[in-house]
C-alpha angles and dihedrals in degrees: 000000000000093000089050095059090225125143118267114270117268112234120201123183133188133168093274105035153004122231125194118194124196122200132199125200133169099224141012090253091068094056117098122238089251093052090049091049093043089050092049090049093049089052087049104138091043094042100132122135090248096050094042089050087054093044092049095037094240123153121238093249088064096051090126088073091059092044086057094050089049091049091050092050092048087050090054088056092238096120136021126214117229 
């Protein structure tokens, strides 16, 4: 999925079943905030601005967009910065 630049899958579980949903969007601007955060979390260990720019298909001049996604993911408590 990394090569396709699509959001990380959304996994929902209940007592009786597990559902995995895949989403496809043409550009990052179509992704929801939740999809951006989930994808940043899934990339966790590699979640540097440079690797996430590549993952999301964002040019270096727009690195503030990725910084915001990282900040939102940290605020949700999904990742920590070291």
